[in-house]
DSSP file (Angstrom, degrees, kcal/mol; ACC not computed):
  #  RESIDUE AA STRUCTURE BP1 BP2  ACC     N-H-->O    O-->H-N    N-H-->O    O-->H-N    TCO  KAPPA ALPHA  PHI   PSI    X-CA   Y-CA   Z-CA
    1    1 A X     >        0   0    0      0, 0.0     4,-2.3     0, 0.0     5,-0.2   0.000 360.0 360.0 360.0 -44.6   28.6    6.3   27.0
    2    2 A X  H  >  +     0   0    0      1,-0.2     4,-2.6     2,-0.2     5,-0.2   0.875 360.0  53.6 -64.8 -36.1   26.2    3.5   26.2
    3    3 A X  H  > S+     0   0    0      2,-0.2     4,-2.3     1,-0.2    -1,-0.2   0.892 109.7  47.7 -65.6 -39.0   24.8    3.6   29.7
    4    4 A X  H  > S+     0   0    0      2,-0.2     4,-2.6     1,-0.2    -2,-0.2   0.915 112.1  49.8 -66.7 -43.1   24.2    7.3   29.5
    5    5 A X  H  X S+     0   0    0     -4,-2.3     4,-2.4     2,-0.2    -2,-0.2   0.911 112.4  47.1 -62.2 -43.1   22.4    6.9   26.1
    6    6 A X  H  X S+     0   0    0     -4,-2.6     4,-2.5     2,-0.2    -1,-0.2   0.909 112.5  49.5 -65.6 -42.2   20.2    4.1   27.4
    7    7 A X  H  X S+     0   0    0     -4,-2.3     4,-2.3     1,-0.2    -2,-0.2   0.905 111.6  49.4 -62.5 -41.5   19.4    6.1   30.5
    8    8 A X  H  X S+     0   0    0     -4,-2.6     4,-2.4     2,-0.2    -2,-0.2   0.904 110.4  50.4 -64.3 -42.2   18.5    9.1   28.3
    9    9 A X  H  X S+     0   0    0     -4,-2.4     4,-2.5     2,-0.2     5,-0.2   0.932 111.2  47.9 -61.1 -47.1   16.3    7.0   26.1
   10   10 A X  H  X S+     0   0    0     -4,-2.5     4,-2.5     1,-0.2    -2,-0.2   0.898 111.7  50.9 -61.7 -40.9   14.4    5.5   29.1
   11   11 A X  H  X S+     0   0    0     -4,-2.3     4,-2.4     2,-0.2    -1,-0.2   0.907 110.5  48.9 -63.7 -42.1   14.0    9.0   30.5
   12   12 A X  H  X S+     0   0    0     -4,-2.4     4,-2.3     2,-0.2    -2,-0.2   0.916 112.8  46.8 -64.6 -43.6   12.6   10.3   27.1
   13   13 A X  H  X S+     0   0    0     -4,-2.5     4,-2.4     2,-0.2    -2,-0.2   0.919 112.6  50.2 -65.0 -42.7   10.2    7.4   26.8
   14   14 A X  H  X S+     0   0    0     -4,-2.5     4,-2.5     1,-0.2    -2,-0.2   0.913 110.9  49.3 -61.1 -42.9    9.0    7.9   30.5
   15   15 A X  H  X S+     0   0    0     -4,-2.4     4,-2.7     1,-0.2    -1,-0.2   0.899 109.9  51.6 -62.9 -41.1    8.5   11.6   29.9
   16   16 A X  H  X S+     0   0    0     -4,-2.3     4,-1.9     2,-0.2    -2,-0.2   0.908 110.2  48.5 -62.4 -42.3    6.5   10.8   26.7
   17   17 A X  H  X S+     0   0    0     -4,-2.4     4,-1.1     2,-0.2    -2,-0.2   0.924 112.3  48.7 -64.2 -44.5    4.3    8.4   28.6
   18   18 A X  H >X S+     0   0    0     -4,-2.5     4,-2.0     1,-0.2     3,-0.6   0.917 111.5  49.7 -61.1 -43.4    3.7   10.9   31.4
   19   19 A X  H 3X S+     0   0    0     -4,-2.7     4,-3.5     1,-0.2     7,-0.3   0.841 102.2  62.2 -64.6 -32.9    2.9   13.7   28.9
   20   20 A X  H 3< S+     0   0    0     -4,-1.9     7,-0.3     1,-0.2    -1,-0.2   0.836 109.7  40.9 -64.3 -30.2    0.4   11.4   27.2
   21   21 A X  H << S+     0   0    0     -4,-1.1     3,-0.3    -3,-0.6    -1,-0.2   0.858 119.3  44.5 -81.5 -37.2   -1.6   11.2   30.4
   22   22 A X  H  < S+     0   0    0     -4,-2.0     2,-0.5     1,-0.3    -2,-0.2   0.876 125.7  29.8 -75.1 -38.1   -1.2   14.9   31.2
   23   23 A X  S >X S-     0   0    0     -4,-3.5     3,-1.6    -5,-0.2     4,-0.7  -0.885  70.8-164.4-125.3  97.5   -1.9   16.2   27.6
   24   24 A X  H >> S+     0   0    0     -2,-0.5     4,-0.9    -3,-0.3     3,-0.6   0.813  87.2  58.0 -54.7 -36.1   -4.3   13.8   25.8
   25   25 A X  H 3> S+     0   0    0      1,-0.2     4,-1.4     2,-0.2    -1,-0.3   0.767  95.6  66.1 -65.7 -24.7   -3.5   15.3   22.3
   26   26 A X  H <> S+     0   0    0     -3,-1.6     4,-1.9    -7,-0.3    -1,-0.2   0.874  94.7  57.1 -64.6 -38.3    0.2   14.4   22.8
   27   27 A X  H <X S+     0   0    0     -4,-0.7     4,-1.4    -3,-0.6    -1,-0.2   0.911 105.7  48.8 -62.5 -43.3   -0.5   10.7   22.8
   28   28 A X  H  X S+     0   0    0     -4,-0.9     4,-0.5     1,-0.2    -1,-0.2   0.862 111.6  50.1 -67.9 -33.1   -2.2   10.7   19.4
   29   29 A X  H  < S+     0   0    0     -4,-1.4     4,-0.3     1,-0.2     3,-0.2   0.852 115.8  42.2 -70.4 -33.7    0.7   12.8   17.9
   30   30 A X  H  X S+     0   0    0     -4,-1.9     4,-2.1     1,-0.2     3,-0.4   0.614  89.9  88.5 -88.4 -13.7    3.3   10.4   19.3
   31   31 A X  H  X S+     0   0    0     -4,-1.4     4,-2.4     1,-0.3     5,-0.2   0.901  88.9  48.5 -54.9 -46.8    1.6    7.1   18.5
   32   32 A X  H  X S+     0   0    0     -4,-0.5     4,-1.8    -3,-0.2     6,-0.3   0.850 109.3  54.0 -62.6 -34.7    3.1    6.9   15.0
   33   33 A X  H  4>S+     0   0    0     -3,-0.4     5,-1.5    -4,-0.3     6,-0.8   0.889 110.4  45.6 -68.5 -39.3    6.6    7.5   16.4
   34   34 A X  H ><5S+     0   0    0     -4,-2.1     3,-0.9     3,-0.2    -2,-0.2   0.946 113.4  49.2 -66.9 -46.9    6.3    4.7   18.9
   35   35 A X  H 3<5S+     0   0    0     -4,-2.4    -2,-0.2     1,-0.3    -1,-0.2   0.820 118.6  37.3 -67.7 -31.0    4.9    2.2   16.4
   36   36 A X  T 3<5S-     0   0    0     -4,-1.8    -1,-0.3    -5,-0.2    -2,-0.2   0.341 106.0-122.5-103.2   7.9    7.5    2.8   13.8
   37   37 A X  T X>5 +     0   0    0     -3,-0.9     4,-2.4    -4,-0.4     3,-0.6   0.795  60.2 147.8  61.1  31.1   10.4    3.3   16.2
   38   38 A X  T 34< +     0   0    0     -5,-1.5    -4,-0.1    -6,-0.3    -1,-0.1   0.579  62.0  68.1 -75.2  -7.4   11.2    6.8   14.8
   39   39 A X  T 34 S+     0   0    0     -6,-0.8    -1,-0.2     1,-0.1    -5,-0.1   0.896 114.6  25.6 -72.7 -40.0   12.3    7.9   18.2
   40   40 A X  T <4 S+     0   0    0     -3,-0.6    97,-3.1     1,-0.1    98,-0.4   0.829 126.0  41.0 -91.5 -36.8   15.4    5.6   18.0
   41   41 A X  E  <  -A  136   0A   0     -4,-2.4     2,-0.3    95,-0.2    95,-0.2  -0.800  57.9-152.4-118.6 153.3   15.9    5.3   14.2
   42   42 A X  E     -A  135   0A   0     93,-2.4    93,-2.9    -2,-0.3     2,-0.4  -0.916  22.0-148.9-114.6 152.4   15.7    7.5   11.2
   43   43 A X  E     -A  134   0A   0     -2,-0.3     2,-0.4    91,-0.2    91,-0.2  -0.945  14.3-167.1-127.3 142.0   14.9    6.0    7.8
   44   44 A X  E     -A  133   0A   0     89,-1.6    89,-2.6    -2,-0.4     2,-0.5  -0.994  14.8-168.6-125.1 123.1   15.9    6.7    4.2
   45   45 A X  E     -A  132   0A   0     -2,-0.4     2,-0.4    87,-0.2    87,-0.2  -0.943   7.0-178.9-117.6 130.6   13.8    5.0    1.5
   46   46 A X  E     -A  131   0A   0     85,-2.4    85,-2.4    -2,-0.5     2,-0.3  -0.975   7.6-162.8-124.6 144.4   14.7    4.9   -2.2
   47   47 A X  E     -A  130   0A   0     -2,-0.4     2,-0.4    83,-0.2    83,-0.2  -0.919   6.9-165.9-123.5 149.2   12.6    3.2   -4.9
   48   48 A X  E     -A  129   0A   0     81,-2.5    81,-2.3    -2,-0.3     2,-0.1  -0.947  19.0-136.8-137.0 118.8   13.5    2.1   -8.5
   49   49 A X  E     +A  128   0A   0     -2,-0.4    79,-0.3    79,-0.2     3,-0.1  -0.434  26.9 168.8 -70.0 139.8   10.7    1.2  -10.9
   50   50 A X  E     -     0   0A   0     77,-3.3     2,-0.3     1,-0.4    78,-0.2   0.691  55.9 -22.0-121.1 -40.2   11.3   -1.9  -13.1
   51   51 A X  E     -A  127   0A   0     76,-1.7    76,-3.3     2,-0.0     2,-0.5  -0.990  54.8-106.2-164.4 166.7    8.1   -2.9  -14.8
   52   52 A X  E     -A  126   0A   0     -2,-0.3     2,-0.3    74,-0.2    74,-0.2  -0.889  36.6-177.2-102.3 131.4    4.3   -2.6  -14.9
   53   53 A X  E     -A  125   0A   0     72,-2.7    72,-3.1    -2,-0.5     2,-0.3  -0.776   4.9-158.7-120.5 168.3    2.4   -5.7  -14.0
   54   54 A X  E     -A  124   0A   0     -2,-0.3     2,-0.4    70,-0.2    70,-0.2  -0.975  16.3-153.0-147.9 161.7   -1.4   -6.4  -13.9
   55   55 A X  E     -A  123   0A   0     68,-1.9    68,-3.0    -2,-0.3     2,-0.4  -0.984  19.9-156.5-134.9 120.8   -4.0   -8.6  -12.4
   56   56 A X  E     -A  122   0A   0     -2,-0.4     2,-0.4    66,-0.2    66,-0.2  -0.856   7.2-169.9-107.6 135.1   -7.2   -9.2  -14.5
   57   57 A X  E     -A  121   0A   0     64,-2.9    64,-2.5    -2,-0.4     2,-0.6  -0.972  21.4-132.1-121.6 132.3  -10.6  -10.1  -12.9
   58   58 A X  E     -A  120   0A   0     -2,-0.4    62,-0.3    62,-0.2     3,-0.1  -0.760  20.8-173.6 -82.9 123.8  -13.6  -11.2  -14.9
   59   59 A X  E     -     0   0A   0     60,-2.5     2,-0.3    -2,-0.6    -1,-0.2   0.931  56.6 -39.2 -82.8 -50.2  -16.6   -9.3  -13.5
   60   60 A X  E     -A  119   0A   0     59,-1.1    59,-3.1     2,-0.0     2,-0.4  -0.981  42.0-129.2-166.1 167.0  -19.4  -10.9  -15.4
   61   61 A X  E     -A  118   0A   0     -2,-0.3     2,-0.5    57,-0.2    57,-0.2  -1.000  22.6-164.2-127.7 131.5  -20.6  -12.4  -18.7
   62   62 A X  E     -A  117   0A   0     55,-2.6    55,-2.5    -2,-0.4    48,-0.5  -0.967  16.0-130.0-121.6 124.9  -23.9  -11.2  -20.2
   63   63 A X  E >   -A  116   0A   0     -2,-0.5     3,-1.8    53,-0.2    53,-0.3  -0.250  44.1 -77.8 -66.6 158.8  -25.7  -13.1  -23.0
   64   64 A X  T 3  S+     0   0    0     51,-2.5    -1,-0.1     1,-0.3    47,-0.1  -0.299 117.5  17.4 -57.0 135.2  -26.9  -11.3  -26.1
   65   65 A X  T 3  S+     0   0    0     45,-0.8    -1,-0.3     1,-0.3     2,-0.3   0.416 105.1 105.3  83.6  -1.4  -30.1   -9.3  -25.5
   66   66 A X    <   -     0   0    0     -3,-1.8    43,-2.9    44,-0.1     2,-0.4  -0.722  52.8-152.4-112.2 162.7  -29.8   -9.3  -21.7
   67   67 A X  E     -E  108   0B   0     -2,-0.3     2,-0.4    41,-0.2    41,-0.2  -0.987   9.8-171.3-132.5 141.9  -28.9   -6.7  -19.1
   68   68 A X  E     -E  107   0B   0     39,-3.0    39,-4.0    -2,-0.4     2,-0.4  -0.996   9.0-154.2-136.2 139.2  -27.3   -7.2  -15.7
   69   69 A X  E     +E  106   0B   0     -2,-0.4     2,-0.3    37,-0.2    37,-0.2  -0.942  18.8 177.0-114.6 135.2  -26.7   -4.8  -12.8
   70   70 A X  E     -E  105   0B   0     35,-2.5    35,-2.7    -2,-0.4     2,-0.6  -0.982  30.5-130.5-137.5 147.8  -24.0   -5.4  -10.2
   71   71 A X  E     -E  104   0B   0     -2,-0.3     2,-0.4    33,-0.2    33,-0.2  -0.874  32.4-161.2 -92.2 126.0  -22.5   -3.6   -7.2
   72   72 A X  E     +E  103   0B   0     31,-3.7    31,-2.4    -2,-0.6     2,-0.4  -0.918  15.8 179.5-115.1 133.4  -18.7   -3.6   -7.6
   73   73 A X  E     +E  102   0B   0     -2,-0.4     2,-0.4    29,-0.2    29,-0.2  -0.979   9.5 175.3-132.4 121.6  -16.2   -3.0   -4.9
   74   74 A X  E     -E  101   0B   0     27,-3.1    27,-2.8    -2,-0.4     2,-0.4  -0.979   6.9-177.5-129.3 137.8  -12.5   -3.0   -5.8
   75   75 A X  E     -E  100   0B   0     -2,-0.4     2,-0.5    25,-0.2    25,-0.2  -1.000   6.8-165.9-135.5 136.3   -9.5   -2.3   -3.6
   76   76 A X  E     -E   99   0B   0     23,-3.2    23,-1.9    -2,-0.4     2,-0.3  -0.986  12.1-178.6-120.9 124.1   -5.8   -2.2   -4.6
   77   77 A X        -     0   0    0     -2,-0.5     2,-0.1    21,-0.2    20,-0.1  -0.854  34.5 -98.5-117.3 155.6   -3.1   -2.2   -1.9
   78   78 A X        -     0   0    0     -2,-0.3     2,-0.4    18,-0.2    73,-0.2  -0.442  37.7-150.1 -66.6 145.9    0.6   -2.1   -2.1
   79   79 A X  E     -B  150   0A   0     71,-2.9    71,-2.4    -2,-0.1     2,-0.4  -0.955   7.4-159.7-121.5 141.7    2.3   -5.5   -1.8
   80   80 A X  E     -B  149   0A   0     -2,-0.4     2,-0.4    69,-0.2    69,-0.2  -0.953   1.4-161.0-122.9 140.9    5.8   -6.1   -0.4
   81   81 A X  E    S+B  148   0A   0     67,-2.8    67,-1.3    -2,-0.4     3,-0.1  -0.945  74.7   4.6-118.6 143.1    8.1   -9.1   -0.9
   82   82 A X  S    S+     0   0    0     -2,-0.4     2,-0.5     1,-0.2    64,-0.2   0.894  89.7 145.8  55.5  45.1   11.0  -10.1    1.3
   83   83 A X        -     0   0    0     -3,-0.2    -1,-0.2    64,-0.1     5,-0.1  -0.951  47.1-131.5-119.2 117.7   10.2   -7.3    3.8
   84   84 A X    >>  -     0   0    0     -2,-0.5     3,-1.7     1,-0.1     4,-0.7  -0.323  23.6-119.2 -62.1 147.5   10.8   -7.7    7.5
   85   85 A X  H >> S+     0   0    0      1,-0.3     3,-0.8     2,-0.2     4,-0.5   0.840 107.9  66.0 -56.4 -36.2    7.8   -6.6    9.7
   86   86 A X  H 34 S+     0   0    0      1,-0.2    -1,-0.3     2,-0.1     4,-0.1   0.621 111.6  32.2 -69.6 -11.0    9.8   -3.9   11.5
   87   87 A X  H <> S+     0   0    0     -3,-1.7     4,-2.3     2,-0.1    -1,-0.2   0.403  88.1  97.4-122.2   2.5   10.2   -1.8    8.3
   88   88 A X  H <X S+     0   0    0     -3,-0.8     4,-2.7    -4,-0.7     5,-0.2   0.912  86.3  49.9 -57.6 -43.6    6.9   -2.6    6.4
   89   89 A X  H  X S+     0   0    0     -4,-0.5     4,-1.6     1,-0.2    -1,-0.2   0.882 109.7  51.9 -63.3 -37.5    5.2    0.6    7.6
   90   90 A X  H  > S+     0   0    0      2,-0.2     4,-0.6     1,-0.2    -1,-0.2   0.919 112.2  45.0 -65.0 -43.9    8.3    2.7    6.6
   91   91 A X  H >< S+     0   0    0     -4,-2.3     3,-1.5     1,-0.2     4,-0.4   0.928 109.9  54.9 -66.2 -44.7    8.2    1.3    3.1
   92   92 A X  H >< S+     0   0    0     -4,-2.7     3,-1.2     1,-0.3    -1,-0.2   0.822  98.0  64.3 -60.1 -31.8    4.4    1.7    2.7
   93   93 A X  H 3< S+     0   0    0     -4,-1.6    -1,-0.3     1,-0.2    -2,-0.2   0.795 104.4  46.9 -60.9 -27.3    4.7    5.4    3.6
   94   94 A X  T << S+     0   0    0     -3,-1.5    -1,-0.2    -4,-0.6    -2,-0.2   0.486 100.2  85.0 -95.2  -3.0    6.8    5.9    0.4
   95   95 A X  S <  S-     0   0    0     -3,-1.2     3,-0.1    -4,-0.4   -17,-0.0  -0.534  92.7 -82.2 -96.3 164.1    4.4    4.0   -1.9
   96   96 A X        -     0   0    0     -2,-0.2    56,-0.3    56,-0.1   -18,-0.2  -0.325  55.6-103.4 -60.5 145.4    1.3    5.1   -3.7
   97   97 A X        -     0   0    0      1,-0.1    55,-0.1    54,-0.1    -1,-0.1  -0.257  47.0 -81.7 -68.4 157.5   -1.8    5.0   -1.5
   98   98 A X        -     0   0    0     -3,-0.1     2,-0.5     1,-0.1   -21,-0.2  -0.255  40.5-134.5 -58.5 147.1   -4.4    2.2   -1.9
   99   99 A X  E     +E   76   0B   0    -23,-1.9   -23,-3.2    -3,-0.1     2,-0.4  -0.897  27.2 178.4-103.0 133.5   -6.9    2.6   -4.7
  100  100 A X  E     +E   75   0B   0     -2,-0.5     2,-0.4   -25,-0.2   -25,-0.2  -1.000   5.5 175.3-139.8 137.0  -10.5    1.9   -3.8
  101  101 A X  E     +E   74   0B   0    -27,-2.8   -27,-3.1    -2,-0.4     2,-0.4  -0.990   6.5 179.9-145.0 131.8  -13.6    2.1   -5.9
  102  102 A X  E     +E   73   0B   0     -2,-0.4     2,-0.3   -29,-0.2   -29,-0.2  -0.999  22.8 140.5-130.4 130.3  -17.3    1.2   -5.2
  103  103 A X  E     -E   72   0B   0    -31,-2.4   -31,-3.7    -2,-0.4     2,-0.5  -0.988  46.2-119.6-160.2 162.9  -20.0    1.6   -7.8
  104  104 A X  E     -E   71   0B   0     -2,-0.3     2,-0.4   -33,-0.2   -33,-0.2  -0.945  36.5-176.0-108.2 131.4  -23.1    0.1   -9.3
  105  105 A X  E     -E   70   0B   0    -35,-2.7   -35,-2.5    -2,-0.5     2,-0.5  -0.965  22.7-138.3-133.0 146.7  -22.8   -0.6  -13.0
  106  106 A X  E     -E   69   0B   0     -2,-0.4     2,-0.5   -37,-0.2   -37,-0.2  -0.898  18.8-160.5-103.3 128.6  -25.2   -1.9  -15.7
  107  107 A X  E     -E   68   0B   0    -39,-4.0   -39,-3.0    -2,-0.5     2,-0.3  -0.937   5.7-159.5-113.3 126.7  -23.8   -4.5  -18.1
  108  108 A X  E     -E   67   0B   0     -2,-0.5   -41,-0.2   -41,-0.2   -46,-0.2  -0.787  19.2-114.8-107.5 148.4  -25.5   -5.1  -21.4
  109  109 A X        -     0   0    0    -43,-2.9   -45,-0.2    -2,-0.3   -46,-0.2  -0.228  45.1 -87.5 -70.2 168.7  -25.2   -8.1  -23.7
  110  110 A X        -     0   0    0    -48,-0.5   -45,-0.8     1,-0.1    -1,-0.1  -0.135  45.1 -89.5 -76.4 172.1  -23.6   -7.7  -27.1
  111  111 A X    >   -     0   0    0      1,-0.2     3,-1.4   -47,-0.1    -1,-0.1  -0.219  64.4 -66.6 -70.5 168.7  -25.2   -6.8  -30.4
  112  112 A X  T 3  S+     0   0    0      1,-0.2    -1,-0.2   -48,-0.0     3,-0.1  -0.245 121.4  47.3 -57.1 146.1  -26.7   -9.4  -32.7
  113  113 A X  T 3  S+     0   0    0      1,-0.3     2,-0.4    -3,-0.1    -1,-0.2   0.223  99.3  81.4 101.9 -12.9  -24.1  -11.7  -34.2
  114  114 A X    <   -     0   0    0     -3,-1.4    52,-0.3     1,-0.1    -1,-0.3  -0.954  64.9-150.7-124.2 146.1  -22.3  -12.3  -30.8
  115  115 A X  S    S-     0   0    0     50,-2.3   -51,-2.5    -2,-0.4     2,-0.3   0.869  73.0  -9.3 -85.2 -38.0  -23.4  -14.8  -28.1
  116  116 A X  E     -AC  63 165A   0     49,-1.5    49,-3.1   -53,-0.3     2,-0.5  -0.994  54.6-130.0-157.9 160.6  -22.2  -13.0  -25.0
  117  117 A X  E     -AC  62 164A   0    -55,-2.5   -55,-2.6    -2,-0.3     2,-0.5  -0.967  19.0-151.1-117.0 128.1  -20.0  -10.1  -23.7
  118  118 A X  E     -AC  61 163A   0     45,-3.1    45,-2.2    -2,-0.5     2,-0.4  -0.851   9.7-154.3 -98.6 130.7  -17.4  -10.7  -21.1
  119  119 A X  E     -AC  60 162A   0    -59,-3.1   -60,-2.5    -2,-0.5   -59,-1.1  -0.886  16.0-177.3-107.7 136.2  -16.6   -7.7  -18.7
  120  120 A X  E     -AC  58 161A   0     41,-3.4    41,-2.0    -2,-0.4     2,-0.4  -0.874  20.6-152.6-130.6 159.8  -13.2   -7.4  -17.1
  121  121 A X  E     -AC  57 160A   0    -64,-2.5   -64,-2.9    -2,-0.3     2,-0.5  -0.995  13.9-159.3-131.1 126.7  -11.4   -5.2  -14.6
  122  122 A X  E     -AC  56 159A   0     37,-3.0    37,-2.3    -2,-0.4     2,-0.6  -0.930   4.3-154.4-110.7 127.3   -7.6   -4.9  -14.8
  123  123 A X  E     -AC  55 158A   0    -68,-3.0   -68,-1.9    -2,-0.5     2,-0.5  -0.884  14.7-153.0 -96.9 120.2   -5.6   -3.7  -11.8
  124  124 A X  E     -A   54   0A   0     33,-2.9    29,-2.7    -2,-0.6     2,-0.4  -0.826  12.9-172.2 -99.4 130.5   -2.3   -2.2  -12.9
  125  125 A X  E     -AD  53 152A   0    -72,-3.1   -72,-2.7    -2,-0.5     2,-0.6  -0.914  21.7-135.7-120.0 145.6    0.7   -2.2  -10.5
  126  126 A X  E     -AD  52 151A   0     25,-3.0    25,-2.3    -2,-0.4     2,-0.4  -0.904  26.6-158.4 -95.9 125.0    4.1   -0.6  -10.7
  127  127 A X  E     +AD  51 150A   0    -76,-3.3   -77,-3.3    -2,-0.6   -76,-1.7  -0.829  27.3 130.0-105.9 142.6    6.8   -3.1   -9.7
  128  128 A X  E     -AD  49 149A   0     21,-2.1    21,-2.5    -2,-0.4     2,-0.4  -0.954  49.7 -88.2-167.4-173.2   10.2   -2.2   -8.5
  129  129 A X  E     -AD  48 148A   0    -81,-2.3   -81,-2.5    -2,-0.3     2,-0.3  -0.868  31.7-161.2-112.4 146.8   12.9   -2.5   -5.8
  130  130 A X  E     -AD  47 147A   0     17,-2.3    17,-1.6    -2,-0.4     2,-0.4  -0.912   5.0-160.0-123.6 155.3   13.3   -0.5   -2.7
  131  131 A X  E     -AD  46 146A   0    -85,-2.4   -85,-2.4    -2,-0.3     2,-0.5  -0.996   6.4-166.8-132.7 129.7   16.2    0.1   -0.4
  132  132 A X  E     -AD  45 145A   0     13,-3.0    13,-2.7    -2,-0.4     2,-0.6  -0.969   5.0-162.0-116.7 129.1   15.8    1.3    3.2
  133  133 A X  E     -AD  44 144A   0    -89,-2.6   -89,-1.6    -2,-0.5     2,-0.6  -0.951   9.5-162.7-109.3 115.5   18.7    2.6    5.3
  134  134 A X  E     -AD  43 143A   0      9,-3.0     9,-2.0    -2,-0.6     2,-0.5  -0.873   6.2-166.1-100.6 123.2   17.9    2.6    9.0
  135  135 A X  E     -AD  42 142A   0    -93,-2.9   -93,-2.4    -2,-0.6     2,-0.5  -0.937  20.1-131.4-114.7 127.2   20.2    4.7   11.1
  136  136 A X  E  >  -A   41   0A   0      5,-2.9     4,-2.5    -2,-0.5   -95,-0.2  -0.645  16.0-148.0 -73.2 121.6   20.3    4.5   14.9
  137  137 A X  T  4 S+     0   0    0    -97,-3.1    -1,-0.2    -2,-0.5   -96,-0.1   0.753  92.6  42.7 -66.2 -24.7   20.1    8.2   16.0
  138  138 A X  T  4 S+     0   0    0    -98,-0.4    -1,-0.2     1,-0.1   -97,-0.1   0.882 128.1  23.1 -88.9 -41.9   22.3    7.6   19.1
  139  139 A X  T  4 S-     0   0    0      2,-0.1    -2,-0.2  -134,-0.0     3,-0.1   0.676  90.8-130.2-100.7 -19.4   25.1    5.4   17.7
  140  140 A X     <  +     0   0    0     -4,-2.5    -3,-0.1     1,-0.3     2,-0.1   0.454  53.4 152.6  81.3  -0.2   25.0    6.2   14.0
  141  141 A X        -     0   0    0     -6,-0.1    -5,-2.9    -5,-0.1     2,-0.3  -0.394  30.4-151.3 -66.1 139.1   24.9    2.5   13.1
  142  142 A X  E     - D   0 135A   0     -7,-0.2     2,-0.4    -3,-0.1    -7,-0.2  -0.859  14.8-170.6-115.0 148.2   23.2    1.7    9.8
  143  143 A X  E     - D   0 134A   0     -9,-2.0    -9,-3.0    -2,-0.3     2,-0.4  -0.998  14.5-146.6-134.0 136.1   21.3   -1.3    8.6
  144  144 A X  E     - D   0 133A   0     -2,-0.4     2,-0.4   -11,-0.2   -11,-0.2  -0.875  14.9-177.5-108.7 133.2   20.3   -1.8    5.0
  145  145 A X  E     + D   0 132A   0    -13,-2.7   -13,-3.0    -2,-0.4     2,-0.3  -0.950   4.8 176.8-122.0 144.7   17.1   -3.6    3.9
  146  146 A X  E     + D   0 131A   0     -2,-0.4     2,-0.3   -15,-0.2   -15,-0.2  -0.988  11.3 133.9-145.7 160.0   15.9   -4.2    0.4
  147  147 A X  E     - D   0 130A   0    -17,-1.6   -17,-2.3    -2,-0.3     2,-0.4  -0.947  48.3 -70.4-176.0-168.9   13.1   -6.0   -1.3
  148  148 A X  E     -BD  81 129A   0    -67,-1.3   -67,-2.8    -2,-0.3     2,-0.3  -0.869  37.6-167.2-111.6 140.7   10.4   -5.8   -4.0
  149  149 A X  E     -BD  80 128A   0    -21,-2.5   -21,-2.1    -2,-0.4     2,-0.4  -0.923  12.9-163.5-124.5 153.3    7.3   -3.7   -4.0
  150  150 A X  E     +BD  79 127A   0    -71,-2.4   -71,-2.9    -2,-0.3     2,-0.3  -0.984  20.6 177.5-128.8 120.3    4.1   -3.6   -6.1
  151  151 A X  E     - D   0 126A   0    -25,-2.3   -25,-3.0    -2,-0.4   -73,-0.1  -0.914  42.6 -86.6-123.0 151.8    2.1   -0.4   -5.8
  152  152 A X  E     - D   0 125A   0     -2,-0.3   -27,-0.3   -56,-0.3   -56,-0.1  -0.339  60.7-101.9 -53.7 131.0   -1.1    0.8   -7.5
  153  153 A X        -     0   0    0    -29,-2.7     4,-0.3     4,-0.2    -1,-0.1  -0.246  17.5-138.2 -60.2 140.8    0.1    2.3  -10.8
  154  154 A X  S    S+     0   0    0      1,-0.1     2,-0.5     2,-0.1     3,-0.2   0.799  93.8  53.4 -69.0 -28.4    0.1    6.1  -10.8
  155  155 A X  S    S-     0   0    0      1,-0.2    -1,-0.1     2,-0.1    -2,-0.1  -0.946 129.9 -17.3-113.0 122.9   -1.4    6.0  -14.4
  156  156 A X        +     0   0    0     -2,-0.5    -1,-0.2     1,-0.1   -32,-0.2   0.946  67.1 175.1  52.8  62.1   -4.6    4.1  -14.9
  157  157 A X  S    S+     0   0    0     -4,-0.3   -33,-2.9    -3,-0.2     2,-0.4   0.868  71.7  34.8 -65.2 -34.4   -4.6    1.9  -11.8
  158  158 A X  E    S-C  123   0A   0    -35,-0.2     2,-0.4    -5,-0.1   -35,-0.2  -0.983  70.1-178.6-124.3 127.0   -8.0    0.4  -12.7
  159  159 A X  E     -C  122   0A   0    -37,-2.3   -37,-3.0    -2,-0.4     2,-0.4  -0.985  11.0-157.2-128.9 123.7   -9.1   -0.3  -16.2
  160  160 A X  E     +C  121   0A   0     -2,-0.4     2,-0.3   -39,-0.2   -39,-0.2  -0.794  25.8 156.1 -94.8 140.1  -12.6   -1.7  -17.2
  161  161 A X  E     -C  120   0A   0    -41,-2.0   -41,-3.4    -2,-0.4     2,-0.3  -0.977  22.7-151.6-156.1 166.2  -12.9   -3.4  -20.6
  162  162 A X  E     -C  119   0A   0     -2,-0.3     2,-0.4   -43,-0.2   -43,-0.2  -0.940   1.8-157.3-141.5 162.5  -15.0   -6.0  -22.4
  163  163 A X  E     -C  118   0A   0    -45,-2.2   -45,-3.1    -2,-0.3     2,-0.3  -0.992  16.2-136.8-142.9 132.9  -14.8   -8.5  -25.1
  164  164 A X  E     -C  117   0A   0     -2,-0.4     2,-0.4   -47,-0.2   -47,-0.2  -0.670  14.5-152.5 -91.2 145.6  -17.6  -10.0  -27.3
  165  165 A X  E      C  116   0A   0    -49,-3.1   -50,-2.3    -2,-0.3   -49,-1.5  -0.954 360.0 360.0-119.6 135.6  -17.7  -13.7  -28.0
  166  166 A X              0   0    0     -2,-0.4    -1,-0.1   -52,-0.3   -53,-0.0   0.469 360.0 360.0 -78.6 360.0  -19.4  -15.2  -31.1
């Protein structure tokens, strides 16, 4: 039985390779399936949220009475902990997409009575646990993976704020 399954798998892969040369559009459609092994395995991903975390970056400090202009580029990507390479793409498919923002902003110093204004950007992440069940389509054998994820928060992923200093 295993020999027949292996022969069938090799035949399917060979046919896919032949079709990729005969029909160019076929290769681009199948590329994701080869890279994530979806031909051999099926995946089930569940997530459970546990808490909101954040990372704060100081953008600039502007003295009283001054103005500063800056080009800002910020990107937030999902982060995975304790995740084997062979399932990272599968887990990332179920997480929020990366957040990216580029803009030019003018930052003004504080009103009289304060010496400077500090400008910050906070990246908010949703932290949780994931479980992936990988099932071999031919044998039905299952393997369970779990780990921790951080994804850009669905609500207010990027927050700009400032604080004045006396």
